[in-house]
C-alpha positions in Angstrom: -43.4 40.4 -18.2 -40.5 42.4 -16.7 -39.2 41.6 -13.2 -40.0 45.2 -12.0 -43.7 44.8 -13.0 -43.7 41.4 -11.4 -42.3 42.9 -8.3 -45.1 45.5 -8.1 -47.6 42.7 -8.5 -46.0 40.8 -5.7 -46.1 43.9 -3.4 -49.7 44.5 -4.3 -50.6 40.9 -3.7 -48.8 41.0 -0.3 -50.6 44.1 0.7 -54.0 42.6 -0.3 -53.2 39.5 1.6 -52.2 41.5 4.6 -55.6 43.3 4.7 -57.5 40.1 4.8 -55.1 38.1 6.8 -56.9 38.3 10.0 -60.0 36.7 8.5 -58.1 34.1 6.5 -60.0 30.8 6.8 -58.6 27.3 7.0 -59.7 26.7 3.5 -57.9 29.7 2.2 -54.8 28.7 4.0 -55.0 25.2 2.5 -55.5 26.8 -0.9 -52.2 28.8 -0.4 -50.3 25.7 0.6 -51.6 23.9 -2.5 -50.6 26.8 -4.7 -47.1 26.7 -3.1 -47.0 22.9 -3.6 -47.9 23.2 -7.2 -45.2 25.8 -7.8 -42.6 23.6 -6.2 -43.7 20.6 -8.2 -43.2 22.7 -11.3 -39.5 22.9 -10.6 -39.1 19.3 -11.7 -39.5 20.4 -15.3 -37.1 23.4 -15.3 -35.7 24.6 -18.6 -33.5 27.5 -19.5 -36.6 29.3 -20.9 -39.0 28.7 -17.9 -36.4 28.7 -15.1 -36.7 32.2 -13.9 -40.5 32.3 -14.1 -41.1 29.1 -12.2 -38.6 29.8 -9.5 -40.0 33.3 -9.0 -43.5 31.8 -8.8 -42.3 29.6 -6.0 -40.7 32.4 -4.1 -43.9 34.6 -4.4 -46.1 31.7 -3.3 -43.9 31.2 -0.2 -43.9 34.9 0.5 -47.7 34.9 0.6 -47.7 32.0 3.0 -45.0 33.6 5.2 -47.0 36.8 5.5 -50.2 35.0 6.2 -48.6 32.9 8.9 -47.0 36.0 10.5 -50.5 37.6 11.0 -52.6 34.6 11.5 -51.0 31.6 13.1 -54.2 29.6 13.1 -53.0 26.6 11.1 -53.9 23.0 11.6 -51.2 20.4 12.5 -51.9 18.5 9.3 -51.4 21.6 7.2 -48.2 22.5 9.1 -46.7 19.1 8.4 -47.6 19.5 4.7 -46.0 22.9 4.6 -42.8 21.6 6.3 -42.7 18.7 3.7 -43.0 21.1 0.8 -40.3 23.4 2.2 -38.0 20.4 2.4 -38.7 19.5 -1.2 -37.8 23.1 -2.1 -34.6 22.8 -0.1 -33.8 19.5 -1.8 -33.9 21.3 -5.2 -31.7 24.2 -4.2 -28.8 22.9 -6.2 -31.0 22.6 -9.3 -32.3 26.1 -8.8 -28.8 27.6 -8.4 -27.5 25.8 -11.4 -30.5 27.1 -13.5 -30.3 30.7 -12.3 -27.2 32.8 -12.3 -26.2 33.9 -8.7 -26.2 37.5 -9.9 -29.9 37.1 -10.8 -30.7 36.0 -7.3 -28.8 39.0 -5.9 -30.9 41.3 -8.1 -34.1 39.7 -6.9 -33.1 40.1 -3.3 -32.4 43.8 -4.0 -35.8 44.2 -5.6 -38.0 42.3 -3.2 -36.0 43.1 0.0 -37.1 39.8 1.7 -37.1 39.7 5.5 -34.1 37.9 7.2 -36.1 34.7 7.9 -37.1 34.3 4.2 -34.6 31.5 3.6 -36.0 30.6 0.2 -34.5 33.8 -1.2 -31.1 32.7 -0.1 -31.0 29.1 -1.6 -27.7 29.9 -3.3 -26.2 30.6 0.1 -27.5 27.3 1.4 -25.9 25.5 -1.5 -22.6 27.3 -0.9 -22.6 26.4 2.8 -23.5 22.7 1.9 -20.7 22.6 -0.7 -18.3 24.0 1.8 -19.2 21.4 4.4 -18.9 18.7 1.7 -15.7 20.2 0.5 -14.2 20.0 4.0 -15.2 16.3 4.3 -13.6 15.5 0.9 -10.5 17.5 1.8 -10.1 15.6 5.0 -10.5 12.3 3.1 -8.1 13.5 0.4 -5.5 14.4 3.1 -5.9 10.9 4.5 -5.5 9.3 1.1 -2.5 11.4 0.3 -0.8 10.6 3.7 -1.2 6.9 3.0 0.0 7.3 -0.6 3.1 9.2 0.6 3.8 6.7 3.3 3.6 3.7 1.0 5.5 5.5 -1.8 8.3 6.4 0.7 8.6 2.8 1.8 8.7 1.5 -1.8 11.3 4.1 -2.8 13.5 3.3 0.2 13.5 -0.4 -0.8 14.4 0.3 -4.4 17.2 2.8 -3.4 18.8 0.4 -0.9 21.8 -0.7 -2.8 23.1 0.4 -6.2 20.3 1.8 -8.4 19.6 0.2 -11.7 17.2 1.0 -14.5 14.2 -0.7 -13.0 14.7 0.9 -9.6 15.1 4.3 -11.2 11.9 3.9 -13.3 9.9 2.5 -10.4 11.0 5.3 -8.0 10.4 8.0 -10.6 6.8 6.7 -11.1 6.2 6.7 -7.3 7.5 10.3 -7.0 5.3 11.4 -9.9 2.2 9.8 -8.5 2.9 11.2 -5.0 3.3 14.7 -6.4 0.2 14.4 -8.5 -1.8 13.3 -5.3 -0.3 16.2 -3.4 -0.9 18.8 -6.0 -4.4 19.5 -4.5 -2.7 21.0 -1.5 -0.9 23.8 -3.4 -2.5 26.9 -4.9 -0.9 26.2 -8.3 -1.9 22.5 -8.1 -5.5 23.3 -7.2 -5.8 25.8 -10.1 -4.3 23.3 -12.5 -6.6 20.6 -11.3 -9.6 22.9 -11.3 -9.0 23.8 -15.0 -8.5 20.1 -15.8 -11.8 19.1 -14.1 -13.6 22.0 -15.7 -12.4 20.9 -19.1 -14.2 17.6 -18.4 -17.4 19.6 -17.5 -17.1 18.8 -13.8 -18.9 21.5 -11.8 -17.0 23.4 -9.2 -19.1 22.0 -6.4 -18.1 18.5 -7.4 -14.4 19.2 -7.8 -13.4 18.5 -4.1 -15.0 15.1 -4.6 -13.2 14.6 -7.9 -9.9 15.5 -6.2 -10.6 12.9 -3.5 -11.4 10.3 -6.2 -8.2 11.1 -8.0 -6.2 10.7 -4.8 -8.0 7.5 -4.1 -7.1 6.1 -7.6 -3.5 7.1 -7.1 -3.5 5.4 -3.6 -4.9 2.2 -5.2 -2.2 2.3 -7.8 0.5 2.7 -5.2 -1.0 -0.1 -3.1 -1.1 -2.3 -6.1 2.5 -1.6 -6.8 3.4 -2.3 -3.2 1.7 -5.8 -3.4 3.7 -6.4 -6.6 7.0 -6.1 -4.8 7.3 -9.9 -4.1 7.0 -10.6 -7.8 9.7 -8.0 -8.6 11.8 -9.6 -5.8 11.5 -13.0 -7.5 12.7 -11.4 -10.8 15.8 -10.0 -9.0 16.4 -13.4 -7.4 16.4 -15.0 -10.9 18.7 -12.3 -12.2 21.1 -13.0 -9.4 21.2 -16.7 -10.2 21.8 -15.9 -13.9 24.7 -13.6 -12.9 26.2 -16.5 -10.8 26.1 -18.7 -13.9 28.1 -16.1 -15.7 30.5 -15.8 -12.7 29.4 -12.1 -12.1 29.5 -12.4 -8.3 29.2 -8.6 -7.7 26.1 -8.3 -9.9 24.6 -11.4 -8.3 25.1 -10.0 -4.8 23.4 -6.7 -5.8 20.5 -8.6 -7.3 20.0 -10.8 -4.2 20.3 -7.8 -1.9 17.6 -5.9 -3.8 15.4 -9.0 -3.8 15.6 -9.1 0.0 15.0 -5.4 0.3 11.9 -5.6 -1.8 10.6 -8.7 -0.1 12.2 -9.7 3.2 9.9 -12.7 3.4 11.5 -14.3 0.3 13.4 -17.2 2.0 15.2 -18.2 -1.3 16.5 -14.7 -1.7 17.7 -14.6 1.9 19.5 -17.9 1.4 21.1 -16.8 -1.8 22.1 -13.5 -0.2 23.7 -15.4 2.6 25.8 -17.4 0.1 26.7 -14.2 -1.5 27.9 -12.7 1.8 30.1 -15.8 2.2 31.7 -15.0 -1.2 32.7 -11.6 0.0 33.8 -12.9 3.5 31.1 -11.1 5.4 30.3 -14.0 7.6 28.3 -12.2 10.3 25.8 -11.0 7.7 25.8 -14.5 6.1 24.9 -16.0 9.4 22.1 -13.4 9.9 20.7 -14.1 6.4 20.8 -17.9 6.9 19.0 -17.5 10.3 16.3 -15.3 8.6 15.9 -17.9 5.8 15.3 -20.6 8.5 12.8 -18.3 10.3 10.9 -18.0 7.1 11.2 -21.7 6.2 11.7 -23.8 9.3 12.4 -27.0 7.2 15.1 -25.3 5.0 17.7 -28.0 5.4 20.3 -26.4 3.2 20.3 -23.3 5.3 20.7 -25.3 8.5 23.8 -27.0 7.0 25.4 -23.8 5.9 24.6 -22.0 9.2 26.1 -24.9 11.2 29.2 -24.8 9.0 29.7 -21.1 9.6 29.5 -21.6 13.3 32.1 -24.3 13.1 34.6 -22.5 10.7 34.2 -18.8 11.6 33.1 -18.8 15.2 34.5 -22.2 16.5 31.1 -22.6 18.3 30.9 -26.3 17.9 28.1 -26.8 20.5 25.9 -24.2 18.7 26.6 -26.0 15.4 25.5 -29.3 16.9 22.3 -27.7 18.2 21.5 -26.5 14.7 22.2 -29.9 13.2 20.1 -31.7 15.8 17.1 -29.7 14.5 17.9 -30.9 11.0 18.2 -34.5 12.1 14.8 -34.4 13.8 13.1 -35.3 10.5 14.2 -37.8 7.8 16.6 -36.3 5.3 15.7 -37.4 1.8 18.2 -35.3 -0.2 21.5 -37.1 -0.4 23.5 -33.9 -0.8 21.9 -32.5 2.4 22.3 -35.7 4.3 26.0 -35.9 3.3 26.7 -32.3 4.4 24.8 -32.9 7.7 26.9 -35.9 8.6 30.1 -34.2 7.5 29.3 -31.0 9.5 28.4 -33.0 12.6 31.6 -34.9 12.4 33.5 -31.7 12.0 31.8 -30.3 15.1 32.8 -33.4 17.0 36.4 -33.0 15.8 36.3 -29.5 17.3 35.1 -30.8 20.6 37.8 -33.5 20.5 35.2 -36.3 20.4 37.1 -38.2 17.8 35.2 -41.5 17.9 32.0 -39.7 17.3 33.6 -37.7 14.5 34.9 -41.0 12.9 31.4 -42.4 13.0 29.8 -39.3 11.4 32.4 -39.2 8.6 31.9 -42.9 7.7 28.1 -42.3 7.6 28.8 -39.4 5.2 31.0 -41.6 3.1 28.2 -44.1 2.7 26.0 -41.4 1.2 28.7 -39.8 -1.0 32.3 -40.7 -1.4 34.4 -37.6 -1.8 38.0 -36.5 -1.4 37.2 -34.1 1.4 35.5 -36.7 3.6 38.6 -39.0 3.3 40.7 -36.1 4.5 38.4 -35.3 7.4 38.3 -39.0 8.4 42.1 -39.2 8.3 42.2 -36.3 10.8 39.9 -38.2 13.1 41.9 -41.4 12.8 45.1 -39.5 13.4 43.8 -38.1 16.7 42.6 -41.6 17.7 46.2 -42.9 17.2 45.5 -44.9 14.1 48.3 -43.4 12.1 48.4 -46.0 9.3 44.7 -45.8 8.7 44.9 -42.0 8.7 47.7 -42.0 6.1 45.6 -44.3 3.9 42.6 -41.9 4.1 44.7 -38.9 3.4 46.3 -40.7 0.4 42.8 -41.6 -0.9 41.9 -37.9 -0.5 44.9 -36.7 -2.5 44.4 -39.4 -5.2 40.7 -38.5 -5.7 41.7 -34.9 -5.9 44.3 -35.7 -8.6 41.7 -37.6 -10.5 39.4 -34.5 -10.5 36.9 -35.1 -7.8 34.0 -32.9 -8.9 32.9 -32.2 -5.3 36.0 -30.1 -4.5 37.9 -29.8 -1.3 38.6 -27.0 1.1 42.2 -25.8 1.2 42.4 -26.5 5.0 41.6 -30.2 4.6 43.9 -30.5 1.6 46.8 -29.0 3.6 46.0 -31.4 6.5 46.2 -34.4 4.1 49.4 -33.2 2.4 51.1 -32.5 5.7 50.0 -35.8 7.2 51.3 -37.9 4.3 54.7 -36.3 4.5 55.2 -36.9 8.2 
């Protein structure tokens, strides 16, 4: 049956209904509601062959009800509730109807039937469009939020990798961050939206669902970026190991770069902070070395080696002996089990006492250090304390022991300052 013939039947039906509307009984009204309900129920089995016929039947049935209600508002509350429920079912299936019927077909029907302004069922496609626009706005806002987070985290990661001399890993990592950020931001450009729309369409994703798909894509990229951000401590440990390997090969510049990047990637890595401090000492940047030792101690309050090195720097490069003693006092608050650490702690405390001209205390500390480990350097330092106490002969003996141990290849080494003190003292 053609749509024009069907339209004439609908007009005829509406005219007939209008003539008898005033006398429409409650049973007739219920019958109309039931017919409308059956037509809506039939939408659950829409196919491409029956789509137009079933949808048009629903619209016609609703037209009859609307015309009857306009002329005869005598309808029970129970029937009114039923009608409202059926209307809601029809609205709920709006997307199904629009996907089944081409929007141009609905435009032709509206031109043919000329429904009144309040006949919302003839404009279900417009309802779907409005709903999709509202949903699209929500997904767009969420996409913007996800992209903003992605860009913020990616910028932070990129800044960490590009702090210092770039290497292969930093370039690859940064490039991947930039690519993902651009991919997430592509939904905000016309070209990007067109490209993404074509891509989603190729996967048979409907246009109305594409804003949601764009948000999910942004969310996936955000999770990837977050995952990468949380992997930075592991990458920092890799650089810290690389730095140690470079030190073994006496590549101090490479080691410094690796320790520096490890700290940039994970400032909470106390081992990398300590190694970086040592590296700063190698290039004579003592202020930065002190700062890095202090950071290592903040991260690991029982980091005894960092306490020792920090105290030594305050003695040698700042002549702040009281500050050095304060640092060492923290170290001595707990038992020291490592002999190397214990030796260095006694030696540094004796050195600080030397600086404060408390020579008897210095002598005591040096002898305690000697009990832990007998080195050329500790004999030189003890000789200086004894010299200042007026024990010239004992001082010469200690200096002689220092020089003899050095000649025999003391593996612990000796600082040039103490070696010069010993050599000068013996010659006097």
